[in-house]
N, C-alpha and C positions, 0 to 999 in steps of 0.2 A: 853369729853376730858379724856385722860388717860395718865399716865406716867409709864415708866418701871423702874423708879428710876435713870434715867440718867439726869444730870443737866449741863447746860452751865453756866460757870462762866466767866464774863467779867470784867476785871479791868478797872477802869475809872480814868482819870487824866485830871484835868483842868490845862493846861500848863501856865495859867496866874495866878494861885493861889500863895499864899505866900510860900507854900512848894516848888513849882517849882522855884520861884524866888530865894529862898535860895539855891536850888540845883545849879542853874546857877551862883550864886554869889560865889560859892566855886572856889578855884584855880583848874586848870586842874589836878594837882597832888592829891588834896583832893578828887575831884570828881572821879578820876580813882581808888583811894584806896577804896572809899565807894562803887563804882560799883563792884569792885572785891569781896568785902565782901558780897555785895548783891547777886551776881551771885552764890557764894558758898552757901549762905543761901537758895536761891531758889532751888539749886540742892539738898540740904539736905532735904528741904520740899518735893520736888518731890520724893526722895527716901523713906522718911517716909510714904508718901501717895501712893506709887506705886500700892498697891492693890486696890485702889479706882479710880485711874486715868484711864479713858477710852481712852482719846486722849490728849496728852501733849499740843497741841495747840502751842502757842507762841506769839511773838509780832505781832502787826497789823501795817500795813504801811499806807501811805497816802490814803485818801478816795476820790473816785469819786462817785457822786450821779447821778443816772439816774431817771429822772422824765418826766412828760409831756412836760416840757420846754426844755428837752434835757439832755446832760451830762455836769456836772460841778464839779470842785474841791470844796470840802467842808472840814471843820474842825469839828471834834467831839471829845468826850472824851474817845472813845474806844481805849484801849492801848494794852492789852494782853488778851488771852482767854485760857481756859482749859475746858475739859469735864470730869466730875467725876460721879461716881455712889455712891448713899447714900440711906439709908432706908427711909429718909423723906427730904422734902424741907428744914426744919429747920436744920437737920443734915448736909445737903450739905452746907448750908450757914455757919454753925459753923466751917467747915473745914478751912475757910479762915480767921478766927479771928487771928489777929496778924501775918498775912502773911508777908514775907520779902518785898514784893512789896509795902507794906504800912509802915512797920517799918524801913526799910533801904532806899528803893527807895521812891520817893515822890508820889506814886499813892494815890488817895483820897479814893477810895471805890471799892468794888467788888459787882456787881449785879449778883445774882444767880437765874436762872430760869429753870424750868423743860423743857426737850425736850419732846414735846407731840407726841403721836403716835395714830394711829387709827382714829376714827371719829373726825371731827373738830367741833362737837357740843359742845356748851358751857353749 
């Protein structure tokens, strides 16, 4: 396995968690104001990290899973994704510490993984 320093970051949200319940418990006006602040903060984060963002990604929609049993609607925790470049896996993960999706929006975590290239040998 090899990596060229490119990492996929996937934001995760359990829509049944206390954070999401609190989000949905807000009034429409409170939620809209918080969302506006969150969008501005994400744009600022994107601008600050423009030099390491390879692909801006974006929100992920409803999921269909294809398996040997056929195609079915499923629910998972995948919410948003972005592709970044960093000198190490640790450095890539640290880019997302205190990200607005977790500090303002109710995302629970960010999984960061290298995009592998070349041989698939482990």
